[in-house]
LOFIVEX-310742 format. One record per residue (C-alpha): chain; x, y, z; residue number from 1; residue in one letter. Coordinates in nm, 4 decimals, always signed. Example, Ala and Ser with C-alpha at 12.3 -4.5 7.8 and 13.67 -1.06 7.14 Angstrom:
2
marmi->A, east->+1.2300, north->-0.4500, up->+0.7800, migu->1, kolgu->A
marmi->A, east->+1.3670, north->-0.1060, up->+0.7140, migu->2, kolgu->S
end
This chain:
197
marmi->A, east->-5.4945, north->+5.6501, up->+2.5583, migu->1, kolgu->X
marmi->A, east->-5.4105, north->+5.5261, up->+2.9092, migu->2, kolgu->X
marmi->A, east->-5.1334, north->+5.3135, up->+2.7577, migu->3, kolgu->X
marmi->A, east->-4.9909, north->+5.6214, up->+2.5876, migu->4, kolgu->X
marmi->A, east->-4.9908, north->+5.8178, up->+2.9136, migu->5, kolgu->X
marmi->A, east->-4.8253, north->+5.5253, up->+3.0944, migu->6, kolgu->X
marmi->A, east->-4.5501, north->+5.5015, up->+2.8313, migu->7, kolgu->X
marmi->A, east->-4.4843, north->+5.8752, up->+2.8480, migu->8, kolgu->X
marmi->A, east->-4.4584, north->+5.8580, up->+3.2259, migu->9, kolgu->X
marmi->A, east->-4.2318, north->+5.5516, up->+3.2197, migu->10, kolgu->X
marmi->A, east->-4.0022, north->+5.7082, up->+2.9580, migu->11, kolgu->X
marmi->A, east->-3.9792, north->+6.0576, up->+3.1083, migu->12, kolgu->X
marmi->A, east->-4.2027, north->+6.2146, up->+2.8448, migu->13, kolgu->X
marmi->A, east->-4.0189, north->+6.0625, up->+2.5453, migu->14, kolgu->X
marmi->A, east->-4.1916, north->+5.8299, up->+2.2983, migu->15, kolgu->X
marmi->A, east->-4.1460, north->+5.6898, up->+1.9487, migu->16, kolgu->X
marmi->A, east->-4.4011, north->+5.7225, up->+1.6715, migu->17, kolgu->X
marmi->A, east->-4.4341, north->+5.3417, up->+1.6602, migu->18, kolgu->X
marmi->A, east->-4.4996, north->+5.3273, up->+2.0358, migu->19, kolgu->X
marmi->A, east->-4.7607, north->+5.6033, up->+2.0131, migu->20, kolgu->X
marmi->A, east->-4.9420, north->+5.4300, up->+1.7272, migu->21, kolgu->X
marmi->A, east->-4.9268, north->+5.0993, up->+1.9151, migu->22, kolgu->X
marmi->A, east->-5.0773, north->+5.2679, up->+2.2217, migu->23, kolgu->X
marmi->A, east->-5.3816, north->+5.3934, up->+2.0322, migu->24, kolgu->X
marmi->A, east->-5.2769, north->+5.7301, up->+1.8893, migu->25, kolgu->X
marmi->A, east->-5.3499, north->+5.7902, up->+1.5223, migu->26, kolgu->X
marmi->A, east->-5.1209, north->+5.9525, up->+1.2673, migu->27, kolgu->X
marmi->A, east->-5.3613, north->+6.2488, up->+1.2593, migu->28, kolgu->X
marmi->A, east->-5.3542, north->+6.2833, up->+1.6386, migu->29, kolgu->X
marmi->A, east->-4.9712, north->+6.2786, up->+1.6384, migu->30, kolgu->X
marmi->A, east->-4.9539, north->+6.5372, up->+1.3574, migu->31, kolgu->X
marmi->A, east->-5.1926, north->+6.7625, up->+1.5514, migu->32, kolgu->X
marmi->A, east->-4.9856, north->+6.7281, up->+1.8714, migu->33, kolgu->X
marmi->A, east->-4.6751, north->+6.8266, up->+1.6769, migu->34, kolgu->X
marmi->A, east->-4.8480, north->+7.1233, up->+1.5079, migu->35, kolgu->X
marmi->A, east->-4.9799, north->+7.2542, up->+1.8415, migu->36, kolgu->X
marmi->A, east->-4.6364, north->+7.2164, up->+2.0036, migu->37, kolgu->X
marmi->A, east->-4.7682, north->+6.9686, up->+2.2608, migu->38, kolgu->X
marmi->A, east->-4.5096, north->+6.7263, up->+2.1207, migu->39, kolgu->X
marmi->A, east->-4.1733, north->+6.8127, up->+1.9648, migu->40, kolgu->X
marmi->A, east->-3.9561, north->+6.5938, up->+1.7402, migu->41, kolgu->X
marmi->A, east->-3.6270, north->+6.5148, up->+1.9143, migu->42, kolgu->X
marmi->A, east->-3.4962, north->+6.2706, up->+1.6518, migu->43, kolgu->X
marmi->A, east->-3.6767, north->+6.1309, up->+1.3468, migu->44, kolgu->X
marmi->A, east->-3.9722, north->+5.9343, up->+1.4843, migu->45, kolgu->X
marmi->A, east->-3.8890, north->+6.0208, up->+1.8498, migu->46, kolgu->X
marmi->A, east->-4.0898, north->+6.2871, up->+2.0331, migu->47, kolgu->X
marmi->A, east->-4.0869, north->+6.4762, up->+2.3621, migu->48, kolgu->X
marmi->A, east->-4.4159, north->+6.5817, up->+2.5156, migu->49, kolgu->X
marmi->A, east->-4.2912, north->+6.9362, up->+2.5812, migu->50, kolgu->X
marmi->A, east->-4.1017, north->+7.2043, up->+2.3925, migu->51, kolgu->X
marmi->A, east->-3.8548, north->+7.3049, up->+2.6657, migu->52, kolgu->X
marmi->A, east->-3.4951, north->+7.1935, up->+2.7122, migu->53, kolgu->X
marmi->A, east->-3.4520, north->+6.8195, up->+2.7665, migu->54, kolgu->X
marmi->A, east->-3.3023, north->+6.6816, up->+3.0854, migu->55, kolgu->X
marmi->A, east->-3.0116, north->+6.4359, up->+3.0659, migu->56, kolgu->X
marmi->A, east->-3.2543, north->+6.1518, up->+3.1405, migu->57, kolgu->X
marmi->A, east->-3.4844, north->+6.2575, up->+2.8552, migu->58, kolgu->X
marmi->A, east->-3.1915, north->+6.2869, up->+2.6157, migu->59, kolgu->X
marmi->A, east->-3.0796, north->+5.9384, up->+2.7228, migu->60, kolgu->X
marmi->A, east->-3.4275, north->+5.7975, up->+2.6547, migu->61, kolgu->X
marmi->A, east->-3.4390, north->+5.9736, up->+2.3158, migu->62, kolgu->X
marmi->A, east->-3.0991, north->+5.8351, up->+2.2124, migu->63, kolgu->X
marmi->A, east->-3.1851, north->+5.4783, up->+2.3153, migu->64, kolgu->X
marmi->A, east->-3.5266, north->+5.4921, up->+2.1474, migu->65, kolgu->X
marmi->A, east->-3.3840, north->+5.6422, up->+1.8263, migu->66, kolgu->X
marmi->A, east->-3.1363, north->+5.3514, up->+1.7952, migu->67, kolgu->X
marmi->A, east->-3.3450, north->+5.0723, up->+1.9435, migu->68, kolgu->X
marmi->A, east->-3.2846, north->+4.8040, up->+2.0287, migu->69, kolgu->X
marmi->A, east->-3.0133, north->+4.9932, up->+2.2147, migu->70, kolgu->X
marmi->A, east->-2.8891, north->+5.0596, up->+2.5672, migu->71, kolgu->X
marmi->A, east->-2.6848, north->+5.3198, up->+2.7501, migu->72, kolgu->X
marmi->A, east->-2.3138, north->+5.2380, up->+2.7472, migu->73, kolgu->X
marmi->A, east->-1.9953, north->+5.3362, up->+2.9300, migu->74, kolgu->X
marmi->A, east->-2.0137, north->+5.6629, up->+3.1244, migu->75, kolgu->X
marmi->A, east->-2.3805, north->+5.7053, up->+3.0359, migu->76, kolgu->X
marmi->A, east->-2.4640, north->+5.3564, up->+3.1681, migu->77, kolgu->X
marmi->A, east->-2.2658, north->+5.4200, up->+3.4869, migu->78, kolgu->X
marmi->A, east->-2.4512, north->+5.7481, up->+3.5371, migu->79, kolgu->X
marmi->A, east->-2.7858, north->+5.5680, up->+3.4981, migu->80, kolgu->X
marmi->A, east->-2.6752, north->+5.2957, up->+3.7431, migu->81, kolgu->X
marmi->A, east->-2.5817, north->+5.5551, up->+4.0049, migu->82, kolgu->X
marmi->A, east->-2.9442, north->+5.6435, up->+4.0702, migu->83, kolgu->X
marmi->A, east->-3.2832, north->+5.6946, up->+3.9147, migu->84, kolgu->X
marmi->A, east->-3.1273, north->+5.9300, up->+3.6617, migu->85, kolgu->X
marmi->A, east->-3.0327, north->+6.2910, up->+3.7029, migu->86, kolgu->X
marmi->A, east->-3.2853, north->+6.5386, up->+3.5779, migu->87, kolgu->X
marmi->A, east->-3.0578, north->+6.8337, up->+3.5172, migu->88, kolgu->X
marmi->A, east->-3.0010, north->+6.9944, up->+3.1765, migu->89, kolgu->X
marmi->A, east->-2.6650, north->+6.8421, up->+3.0875, migu->90, kolgu->X
marmi->A, east->-2.5485, north->+6.8612, up->+2.7263, migu->91, kolgu->X
marmi->A, east->-2.2924, north->+6.5794, up->+2.7427, migu->92, kolgu->X
marmi->A, east->-2.2743, north->+6.3116, up->+2.4746, migu->93, kolgu->X
marmi->A, east->-2.4985, north->+6.0097, up->+2.5354, migu->94, kolgu->X
marmi->A, east->-2.3105, north->+5.6822, up->+2.4847, migu->95, kolgu->X
marmi->A, east->-2.5325, north->+5.4092, up->+2.3373, migu->96, kolgu->X
marmi->A, east->-2.4573, north->+5.0417, up->+2.2676, migu->97, kolgu->X
marmi->A, east->-2.6079, north->+4.8428, up->+1.9825, migu->98, kolgu->X
marmi->A, east->-2.5403, north->+4.4912, up->+1.8556, migu->99, kolgu->X
marmi->A, east->-2.2106, north->+4.4827, up->+1.6660, migu->100, kolgu->X
marmi->A, east->-2.3534, north->+4.3971, up->+1.3226, migu->101, kolgu->X
marmi->A, east->-2.6426, north->+4.6464, up->+1.3144, migu->102, kolgu->X
marmi->A, east->-2.6496, north->+4.9170, up->+1.0528, migu->103, kolgu->X
marmi->A, east->-2.7708, north->+5.2219, up->+1.2438, migu->104, kolgu->X
marmi->A, east->-2.6598, north->+5.5852, up->+1.2460, migu->105, kolgu->X
marmi->A, east->-2.6052, north->+5.7878, up->+1.5599, migu->106, kolgu->X
marmi->A, east->-2.8492, north->+6.0755, up->+1.6091, migu->107, kolgu->X
marmi->A, east->-2.7143, north->+6.4135, up->+1.7271, migu->108, kolgu->X
marmi->A, east->-2.5319, north->+6.4218, up->+2.0644, migu->109, kolgu->X
marmi->A, east->-2.5099, north->+6.0417, up->+2.0632, migu->110, kolgu->X
marmi->A, east->-2.2015, north->+5.8203, up->+2.0272, migu->111, kolgu->X
marmi->A, east->-2.2664, north->+5.4632, up->+1.9138, migu->112, kolgu->X
marmi->A, east->-2.0690, north->+5.1665, up->+2.0458, migu->113, kolgu->X
marmi->A, east->-2.1089, north->+4.8342, up->+1.8679, migu->114, kolgu->X
marmi->A, east->-2.0828, north->+4.5427, up->+2.1110, migu->115, kolgu->X
marmi->A, east->-2.0861, north->+4.1662, up->+2.0818, migu->116, kolgu->X
marmi->A, east->-2.3484, north->+3.9831, up->+2.2867, migu->117, kolgu->X
marmi->A, east->-2.5605, north->+4.2942, up->+2.3233, migu->118, kolgu->X
marmi->A, east->-2.8797, north->+4.1144, up->+2.4366, migu->119, kolgu->X
marmi->A, east->-2.7039, north->+3.9280, up->+2.7196, migu->120, kolgu->X
marmi->A, east->-2.5458, north->+4.2475, up->+2.8544, migu->121, kolgu->X
marmi->A, east->-2.8558, north->+4.4709, up->+2.8732, migu->122, kolgu->X
marmi->A, east->-3.0564, north->+4.5289, up->+3.1902, migu->123, kolgu->X
marmi->A, east->-3.3971, north->+4.6925, up->+3.2113, migu->124, kolgu->X
marmi->A, east->-3.5530, north->+4.8719, up->+3.5031, migu->125, kolgu->X
marmi->A, east->-3.6364, north->+5.2250, up->+3.5980, migu->126, kolgu->X
marmi->A, east->-3.4887, north->+5.4528, up->+3.3359, migu->127, kolgu->X
marmi->A, east->-3.3557, north->+5.3708, up->+2.9908, migu->128, kolgu->X
marmi->A, east->-3.2154, north->+5.0235, up->+2.9161, migu->129, kolgu->X
marmi->A, east->-2.8438, north->+5.0103, up->+2.9943, migu->130, kolgu->X
marmi->A, east->-2.5505, north->+4.7743, up->+2.9851, migu->131, kolgu->X
marmi->A, east->-2.5279, north->+4.5911, up->+3.3201, migu->132, kolgu->X
marmi->A, east->-2.3229, north->+4.7451, up->+3.5988, migu->133, kolgu->X
marmi->A, east->-2.0321, north->+4.4995, up->+3.6059, migu->134, kolgu->X
marmi->A, east->-2.0078, north->+4.4945, up->+3.2258, migu->135, kolgu->X
marmi->A, east->-2.0025, north->+4.8743, up->+3.2329, migu->136, kolgu->X
marmi->A, east->-1.7194, north->+4.8820, up->+3.4869, migu->137, kolgu->X
marmi->A, east->-1.5100, north->+4.6409, up->+3.2791, migu->138, kolgu->X
marmi->A, east->-1.5776, north->+4.8445, up->+2.9639, migu->139, kolgu->X
marmi->A, east->-1.4699, north->+5.1650, up->+3.1376, migu->140, kolgu->X
marmi->A, east->-1.1593, north->+5.0084, up->+3.2961, migu->141, kolgu->X
marmi->A, east->-1.0532, north->+4.8515, up->+2.9647, migu->142, kolgu->X
marmi->A, east->-1.0876, north->+5.1891, up->+2.7901, migu->143, kolgu->X
marmi->A, east->-0.8633, north->+5.3786, up->+3.0349, migu->144, kolgu->X
marmi->A, east->-0.5310, north->+5.5180, up->+2.9149, migu->145, kolgu->X
marmi->A, east->-0.3162, north->+5.3955, up->+3.2038, migu->146, kolgu->X
marmi->A, east->-0.3114, north->+5.1812, up->+3.5169, migu->147, kolgu->X
marmi->A, east->-0.3839, north->+5.4728, up->+3.7490, migu->148, kolgu->X
marmi->A, east->-0.7152, north->+5.5431, up->+3.5714, migu->149, kolgu->X
marmi->A, east->-0.8015, north->+5.1704, up->+3.5648, migu->150, kolgu->X
marmi->A, east->-0.7331, north->+5.1417, up->+3.9389, migu->151, kolgu->X
marmi->A, east->-0.9589, north->+5.4420, up->+4.0035, migu->152, kolgu->X
marmi->A, east->-1.2471, north->+5.2896, up->+3.8016, migu->153, kolgu->X
marmi->A, east->-1.2136, north->+4.9432, up->+3.9574, migu->154, kolgu->X
marmi->A, east->-1.1528, north->+5.0508, up->+4.3170, migu->155, kolgu->X
marmi->A, east->-1.4460, north->+5.2932, up->+4.3052, migu->156, kolgu->X
marmi->A, east->-1.6708, north->+5.0125, up->+4.1793, migu->157, kolgu->X
marmi->A, east->-1.5453, north->+4.7620, up->+4.4359, migu->158, kolgu->X
marmi->A, east->-1.5372, north->+5.0090, up->+4.7292, migu->159, kolgu->X
marmi->A, east->-1.3287, north->+4.7712, up->+4.9390, migu->160, kolgu->X
marmi->A, east->-1.5543, north->+4.4725, up->+4.8644, migu->161, kolgu->X
marmi->A, east->-1.3567, north->+4.1594, up->+4.7701, migu->162, kolgu->X
marmi->A, east->-1.6868, north->+4.0047, up->+4.6567, migu->163, kolgu->X
marmi->A, east->-1.7427, north->+4.2790, up->+4.3978, migu->164, kolgu->X
marmi->A, east->-1.3864, north->+4.2331, up->+4.2722, migu->165, kolgu->X
marmi->A, east->-1.4441, north->+3.8557, up->+4.2377, migu->166, kolgu->X
marmi->A, east->-1.7659, north->+3.9205, up->+4.0388, migu->167, kolgu->X
marmi->A, east->-1.5662, north->+4.1408, up->+3.8014, migu->168, kolgu->X
marmi->A, east->-1.2949, north->+3.8731, up->+3.7758, migu->169, kolgu->X
marmi->A, east->-1.5544, north->+3.6095, up->+3.6857, migu->170, kolgu->X
marmi->A, east->-1.7014, north->+3.8366, up->+3.4202, migu->171, kolgu->X
marmi->A, east->-1.3548, north->+3.9161, up->+3.2829, migu->172, kolgu->X
marmi->A, east->-1.2878, north->+3.5413, up->+3.2447, migu->173, kolgu->X
marmi->A, east->-1.6176, north->+3.4880, up->+3.0581, migu->174, kolgu->X
marmi->A, east->-1.5600, north->+3.7693, up->+2.8093, migu->175, kolgu->X
marmi->A, east->-1.3851, north->+3.6551, up->+2.4920, migu->176, kolgu->X
marmi->A, east->-1.2120, north->+3.9864, up->+2.4150, migu->177, kolgu->X
marmi->A, east->-1.1101, north->+4.2537, up->+2.6663, migu->178, kolgu->X
marmi->A, east->-0.8345, north->+4.5074, up->+2.5990, migu->179, kolgu->X
marmi->A, east->-0.5592, north->+4.4959, up->+2.8639, migu->180, kolgu->X
marmi->A, east->-0.7073, north->+4.1716, up->+3.0061, migu->181, kolgu->X
marmi->A, east->-0.3908, north->+4.0607, up->+3.1919, migu->182, kolgu->X
marmi->A, east->-0.3375, north->+4.3952, up->+3.3626, migu->183, kolgu->X
marmi->A, east->-0.7052, north->+4.4227, up->+3.4627, migu->184, kolgu->X
marmi->A, east->-0.6926, north->+4.0687, up->+3.6036, migu->185, kolgu->X
marmi->A, east->-0.3875, north->+4.1608, up->+3.8163, migu->186, kolgu->X
marmi->A, east->-0.5616, north->+4.4717, up->+3.9484, migu->187, kolgu->X
marmi->A, east->-0.8809, north->+4.2804, up->+4.0284, migu->188, kolgu->X
marmi->A, east->-0.6851, north->+4.0018, up->+4.2017, migu->189, kolgu->X
marmi->A, east->-0.5351, north->+4.2661, up->+4.4303, migu->190, kolgu->X
marmi->A, east->-0.8780, north->+4.4140, up->+4.5005, migu->191, kolgu->X
marmi->A, east->-1.0261, north->+4.0687, up->+4.5682, migu->192, kolgu->X
marmi->A, east->-0.7916, north->+4.0045, up->+4.8602, migu->193, kolgu->X
marmi->A, east->-0.9434, north->+4.0612, up->+5.2049, migu->194, kolgu->X
marmi->A, east->-0.8280, north->+4.3750, up->+5.3804, migu->195, kolgu->X
marmi->A, east->-0.5453, north->+4.3120, up->+5.6298, migu->196, kolgu->X
marmi->A, east->-0.6539, north->+4.3125, up->+5.9964, migu->197, kolgu->X
end
């Protein structure tokens, strides 16, 4: 059961039934853990190893595991990229990306986003899988309502770094479809210029 303990630690105390069985737990052992309240069902086939309120990070893991293969998307991905993951009890919606053609339903407090090229956009590391940072920034900038919001998203991501702006420009050119492409390109070209002396 060392593998089970390692998975629970890696995933902030969240695990799927399939993962638990693969790590050596039996169906009887899982049923007993659920009856005793040592584990609690979060979504069908997804469990938490405690009965208390879930942190944002645990809810993010549960959403990704319930829809897997899946990854955090948009604001949720940006939040995960900003650090090891906040551990407060935040009830906000978890945004999750899946491959465009998958037939999957969103569990409670989860919003699904169907994306093309899902596998090439996902990064793994500490915390739940998420869409890569630069892809996330482009997604968020493209979804803004006006130029002022787009400038805020892009300038915050670039933080005065022309190199970061050029990385976003390169990614924008490689993406086949991006809403407001021309306007985002203009904004990124401005941000890619070196600061005046």
